[in-house]
C-alpha positions, 0 to 999 in steps of 0.5 A, a space after each residue: 735311759 739308754 746311752 749309745 754314744 759319747 754325747 748321750 752318755 754325757 747327757 745321761 751322766 748329767 741326769 744321774 749327777 743331779 739325782 746324786 746331788 739331791 741324794 747328798 742333800 737327803 743324806 745331810 738331813 738323815 745325818 741331822 735326824 741321827 744326831 737329834 736321836 743320838 742327843 735325845 738318847 744320851 740325855 736320858 732313858 725312855 721308850 724307843 717310840 718316845 725318843 724317835 718322836 722327840 728326835 723328829 721334833 728336834 729335826 723339824 726345829 733344826 731343819 731351817 738351820 741345817 739347810 741354811 748351813 749347807 747352803 752357806 757351806 756351798 757358798 763358801 766353797 763357791 767363793 773360796 775353793 780355788 784359793 783353798 786349792 791353791 793354798 794346799 797345792 802351791 798353785 800359781 797363775 802363769 802368763 803366756 810369756 812364762 809358758 807359751 808352749 802350754 798356752 798355745 796347746 790349750 788355746 788350739 783345743 779351745 778354738 777348735 771347739 769354741 770353748 772359752 779358754 780357762 786360766 792356767 796354773 802351775 803346781 811346783 811339784 815333781 809329781 805328774 798330774 793335772 786337774 780342773 777346778 771352778 764352778 762357773 766360766 769365770 772361775 774355771 782353771 786348769 792346773 798342771 804340775 811342773 813334773 808333767 810338763 818336764 816328762 810329757 811331750 806336746 801331744 801328751 800334754 795336749 791329751 791331758 789338757 783335752 781330758 781336763 777341758 772335757 771335765 769342764 765341758 761336761 760340767 764335771 768340775 762343778 758337780 765334783 766340787 759341790 759333791 766334795 763340799 757336801 760329802 765333806 760336810 757330812 764327814 765333818 758333822 759325823 765326826 763332830 757328833 761322835 766326839 761331842 755326844 759321846 763325851 757329853 754322855 758322861 756329863 749329861 747322863 740322867 733325864 732333863 728337868 721338865 721331861 715328865 713324859 720321859 719314862 725309862 724303859 730301855 729304849 735309849 740303848 736301841 736309839 743310840 745304836 740306830 743313830 750310830 748306824 744311820 750316821 755310818 750309813 750317811 758317811 758310807 753313802 756319801 763316799 760311794 756317791 763321790 766314787 760314782 761321780 768320779 769313776 764314771 767321769 774319768 772314762 768319759 773325760 778320756 774319751 772326750 780327750 780323744 774326741 778333741 785331739 783325734 790322738 788316742 795313742 797320746 792319751 794312752 802314753 800320757 796315762 802310762 807316764 802318769 801311772 803311779 807318779 801322780 801323788 801330790 805331796 800335801 794335797 787332801 783327798 778332795 783335791 786328789 779326786 779332781 786330778 787325772 789320776 788318784 793313785 791308790 794301792 792294795 786295800 785302799 784301792 777299794 775306796 779309790 775315786 778313779 778307775 785303775 789306769 789299766 782299765 782306762 787304757 783298755 777302754 781307749 784301746 777297745 773303743 778308740 783304737 789306741 795302742 798300749 806301749 806298756 809301762 814306761 820308765 821315765 828318764 831320771 832328772 838331769 843333774 844340774 851342771 857343776 858351777 865353774 871354779 872361781 878364778 884367782 883374783 890375781 890377773 895373769 902376768 902379761 906375755 913378754 913382748 916378742 924379740 925385736 918389738 918396736 917401742 910403744 905406739 909404733 908398729 911392730 916390724 919383724 927383725 928381717 922384714 924387707 920393710 925394716 930396711 926401707 930407706 937404706 941405700 940398697 936397691 929393692 927388687 923393683 929398683 932403688 928406693 925413693 927415700 925422703 
């Protein structure tokens, strides 16, 4: 389906995402069949055709359990994924009173497009990053790191919030969470198969009782190779699907931010400041895939879930007319002010009273004050005193 604008790209991307998620379920079934084939081969030698048929029977028997298990996995993610993300990132909900600046920026964007305002969370980290999470409007939340708030101005923070709101508007967050969950299940079961069945091969070795039709003909070795290749393909394809879901959506989220804020320069400068500074300490790869930037360097960049910052900025320049200021150096964090020195417990000695001071309780009169001579017999400048 050809796409000629932002919204047609979003529609086309949603259709592709549905097919990608269907493929992820198919990969779960592929992994199940590979596990059954590997188990049959490790239980004893037989012809390759017999092992393939036996694995097919095992697959049919396991199919309902695998389907229910996958749906249960998704249900657990649906209910508890936000709590798990908060536990990994140390995120916490904030109120308007705690950060009115962030709330006002988000509400203005939501009001301008009639979008329900998601919850706001702060991640206590010096890294510069943000991410959206949730599977339905009641769960949607945007998490922002403290480092991002400290180093970006209002226009740049607004651009980042627009980026995350676009992910929510386009349904990217829901798709990414489900894809990460299913791909995580594939990775988990792939590793489980490798660990359990290879260890068990040393204990099982030989045929099972009652398998009179199983005849050793050298097919077990080929079956093991086929099963291992299928498991590796399932893992590789699930990883590639996650990349496809994430990389394409980052370009659309950048464009959506510009469409919301009408400020491509703010999105570009925000990306420049975030560049290379977004790694959340202790966060898993699944969480980093949800972030504005998932920094990777060298060979690892081949498996990056986000396109490079340079390409994202180039797209904003070419299609939104933005201007690139180049790499931006951030000011070092301000050092805390030194604590005041503790004063001595002894109170300072009072100053001596001035010479000629009056007694306590009476007003002080200077020594040569005209009022000091009040009541004397000498006349004043306006005539004699009328003393009592």
